[in-house]
C-alpha positions in Angstrom: -62.5 -52.0 -22.6 -59.9 -50.3 -20.5 -60.0 -50.4 -16.7 -60.5 -46.6 -16.6 -63.4 -46.7 -19.0 -64.9 -49.6 -17.0 -64.6 -47.6 -13.7 -66.4 -44.7 -15.4 -69.2 -47.0 -16.4 -69.4 -48.5 -12.9 -69.6 -45.0 -11.3 -72.3 -44.0 -13.7 -74.3 -47.2 -13.0 -74.0 -46.7 -9.3 -75.4 -43.2 -9.7 -78.2 -44.3 -11.9 -79.2 -47.2 -9.7 -78.8 -45.2 -6.5 -80.9 -42.4 -7.9 -83.6 -44.9 -9.0 -83.6 -46.5 -5.5 -83.8 -43.0 -3.8 -86.8 -42.0 -6.0 -88.5 -45.3 -5.1 -87.9 -44.8 -1.4 -89.0 -41.2 -1.4 -92.2 -42.0 -3.3 -93.0 -44.8 -0.9 -92.5 -42.5 2.2 -94.6 -39.7 0.5 -97.4 -42.2 0.0 -97.2 -43.3 3.7 -97.3 -39.6 4.8 -100.4 -39.2 2.6 -102.1 -42.2 4.3 -101.1 -41.0 7.7 -102.5 -37.6 7.0 -105.7 -39.1 5.7 -106.0 -41.2 8.9 -105.5 -38.1 11.0 -108.3 -36.3 9.1 -110.6 -39.3 9.5 -110.0 -39.3 13.2 -111.6 -35.8 13.5 -115.3 -35.7 14.5 -117.7 -35.8 11.7 -115.2 -37.2 9.2 -116.1 -40.4 7.3 -114.0 -43.6 7.5 -112.2 -45.2 4.6 -111.8 -48.9 3.7 -108.5 -50.3 4.7 -107.6 -47.3 6.9 -108.9 -46.3 10.3 -111.9 -48.5 11.0 -114.1 -50.1 13.6 -112.4 -52.9 15.5 -115.0 -55.5 14.5 -116.9 -55.9 11.2 -117.1 -58.1 8.2 -114.1 -57.3 5.9 -114.5 -57.0 2.2 -111.8 -58.0 -0.3 -111.6 -54.3 -1.2 -110.5 -53.5 2.3 -108.1 -56.3 2.4 -106.7 -55.2 -0.9 -106.2 -51.7 0.4 -104.3 -53.1 3.3 -102.1 -55.2 1.0 -101.2 -52.1 -0.9 -100.5 -50.2 2.3 -98.2 -53.0 3.6 -96.4 -53.4 0.3 -95.6 -49.7 0.0 -94.5 -49.7 3.7 -92.1 -52.7 3.0 -90.6 -50.8 0.1 -90.1 -47.7 2.3 -88.6 -49.7 5.1 -86.6 -52.5 3.4 -85.2 -50.9 0.2 -82.6 -48.7 2.1 -81.2 -51.8 3.8 -81.2 -53.8 0.5 -79.5 -51.0 -1.4 -75.9 -52.3 -0.8 -76.9 -55.7 -2.3 -78.6 -54.1 -5.2 -75.7 -51.8 -6.0 -73.3 -54.7 -5.7 -75.4 -56.7 -8.2 -75.2 -53.8 -10.6 -71.4 -53.5 -10.2 -70.8 -57.2 -10.7 -73.2 -57.4 -13.6 -71.5 -54.4 -15.4 -68.1 -56.1 -15.0 -69.5 -59.3 -16.4 -71.1 -57.4 -19.3 -67.7 -55.9 -20.1 -66.4 -59.4 -20.5 -69.0 -60.1 -23.2 -71.7 -61.8 -21.1 -75.4 -61.0 -21.8 -76.8 -57.9 -20.1 -79.5 -58.2 -17.5 -81.3 -55.2 -16.0 -80.8 -54.6 -12.3 -84.5 -54.0 -12.1 -85.2 -57.7 -12.5 -83.1 -58.5 -9.4 -85.1 -55.8 -7.5 -88.4 -57.2 -8.8 -87.5 -60.6 -7.4 -86.7 -59.1 -4.0 -89.9 -57.1 -3.9 -92.0 -60.1 -4.8 -91.0 -61.7 -1.5 -92.0 -58.7 0.5 -95.3 -58.4 -1.4 -96.2 -61.9 -0.4 -95.3 -61.0 3.2 -97.6 -57.9 2.8 -100.5 -60.2 1.8 -100.0 -62.3 4.9 -99.6 -59.2 7.1 -102.8 -57.7 5.7 -104.8 -60.9 6.3 -103.3 -61.1 9.9 -104.3 -57.5 10.5 -107.9 -58.2 9.2 -108.1 -61.1 11.6 -106.8 -59.1 14.6 -109.3 -56.3 13.9 -112.1 -58.8 13.6 -111.0 -60.2 17.0 -111.0 -56.7 18.5 -107.2 -57.1 19.3 -106.3 -54.0 17.3 -107.6 -50.5 17.8 -109.1 -48.4 14.9 -105.6 -46.8 14.7 -104.2 -50.2 13.9 -102.3 -50.6 17.2 -102.4 -53.5 19.6 -105.4 -53.0 21.9 -104.2 -55.7 24.3 -101.1 -55.3 26.4 -100.7 -59.1 26.3 -100.6 -59.0 22.5 -98.1 -56.1 22.4 -95.9 -57.6 25.1 -96.0 -61.0 23.4 -94.9 -59.5 20.1 -92.0 -57.6 21.7 -90.8 -60.7 23.6 -91.1 -62.9 20.5 -89.2 -60.4 18.3 -86.5 -60.0 21.0 -86.0 -63.7 21.4 -85.8 -64.1 17.6 -82.9 -61.7 17.5 -80.8 -64.4 19.2 -81.8 -67.4 17.1 -79.5 -69.3 14.7 -82.0 -68.5 11.8 -81.7 -64.8 12.5 -77.9 -65.0 12.5 -77.7 -67.0 9.3 -80.0 -64.7 7.4 -78.4 -61.6 8.7 -75.0 -62.8 7.8 -76.1 -63.4 4.2 -77.6 -59.9 4.1 -74.5 -58.3 5.5 -72.2 -59.9 2.9 -73.4 -58.8 -0.6 -70.3 -59.8 -2.4 -70.2 -63.3 -0.9 -73.9 -63.8 -1.5 -73.7 -62.9 -5.2 -70.5 -64.6 -6.0 -71.5 -67.9 -4.4 -75.0 -67.9 -5.9 -74.7 -66.1 -9.2 -77.1 -67.2 -12.0 -77.0 -66.1 -15.6 -79.7 -64.4 -17.5 -82.9 -62.6 -16.6 -84.4 -65.7 -14.9 -81.2 -66.0 -12.9 -81.3 -62.4 -11.8 -85.0 -62.8 -10.7 -84.1 -66.0 -8.7 -81.2 -64.2 -7.0 -83.6 -61.4 -6.1 -86.0 -64.0 -4.7 -83.2 -65.6 -2.7 -82.1 -62.3 -1.2 -85.7 -61.4 -0.4 -86.1 -64.7 1.4 -82.9 -64.1 3.5 -84.1 -60.6 4.2 -87.5 -61.9 5.2 -86.0 -64.5 7.4 -83.9 -61.8 9.1 -86.6 -59.1 9.6 -90.1 -60.7 9.7 -90.4 -60.5 13.5 -89.3 -56.8 13.5 -91.9 -56.1 10.9 -94.5 -57.7 13.1 -93.7 -55.1 15.7 -95.7 -52.6 13.6 -98.8 -54.0 15.3 -97.4 -52.8 18.7 -97.5 -49.0 18.4 -99.6 -48.8 15.2 -99.1 -49.9 11.7 -99.4 -46.3 10.5 -97.4 -44.7 13.3 -94.7 -43.3 11.1 -92.3 -42.6 13.9 -92.5 -46.2 14.9 -92.2 -47.3 11.2 -89.1 -45.1 10.8 -87.6 -46.5 14.1 -87.9 -50.1 12.9 -86.6 -49.1 9.4 -83.5 -47.5 11.0 -83.0 -50.6 13.3 -83.0 -52.9 10.2 -80.6 -50.6 8.4 -78.2 -50.5 11.3 -78.3 -54.3 11.6 -77.5 -54.9 8.0 -75.1 -52.0 7.1 -73.3 -50.6 10.2 -70.1 -52.4 11.3 -71.0 -54.8 14.2 -74.6 -54.1 13.5 -75.3 -57.7 14.3 -74.3 -57.0 17.9 -76.5 -53.9 18.0 -79.4 -56.2 16.9 -78.8 -58.6 19.7 -78.7 -55.9 22.3 -81.9 -54.5 20.8 -83.3 -58.0 21.3 -82.6 -57.9 25.0 -84.3 -54.5 25.2 -87.4 -55.8 23.4 -87.7 -58.8 25.7 -87.4 -56.6 28.8 -90.0 -54.1 27.4 -92.4 -56.9 26.4 -92.0 -58.7 29.8 -92.8 -55.5 31.6 -96.0 -55.0 29.5 -97.1 -58.6 30.1 -96.4 -58.3 33.9 -98.4 -55.1 34.2 -101.3 -56.7 32.3 -101.3 -59.7 34.5 -100.9 -57.7 37.7 -103.6 -55.3 36.7 
């Protein structure tokens, strides 16, 4: 295959993969908008409550409610994390197309994406169980926001401190270097693509789990807060010197959290 023909295929692949990712992201955000609208309607006097959505702070949770929360968190992770993962996914598609042109077996990019999303689905299960526990302990409001300034402040401080840890730096470096990550850890075949997706998901989780926990501060379904965290993650991973932006944001988080805790203690 000529270089010109290969470049044409690469451009086509990027368009196809990019379009598929855009559709996935838009669908996830539309679902979140639907849930947020449903929660707003349920908050009106006389409206019934729904399992897994706005709910009393303390009650016995059913598996149906926990399952609804898992789905909500999983969709939210798709909406928030897929944009930041897009450069890695597009790089995988490009490298794979070049290797296919050399006569190597074809592997769908979707398998790599699936491996990545499996990690965030597992995180969604843990987050949903944590949310159920916090609700049962009356530490979250019916709107899924921290009801305790100490909890909110503690989460902000913890997330801010984590921004400066070696684990954060190592995971962020892997996420910010798609070509290096793929070239040093390339595996052949469908199983290899799935494992690479899992590995990227683990690095991404190691980088962003504390930021995701901040959803409990202002409300898990506060879409402005959700969008703010998603943009912060995207800036960290994609923008030049985004790692420095993340560290400065960590300082701001610690200050904000310390102020909340100080006010709670003083009050």
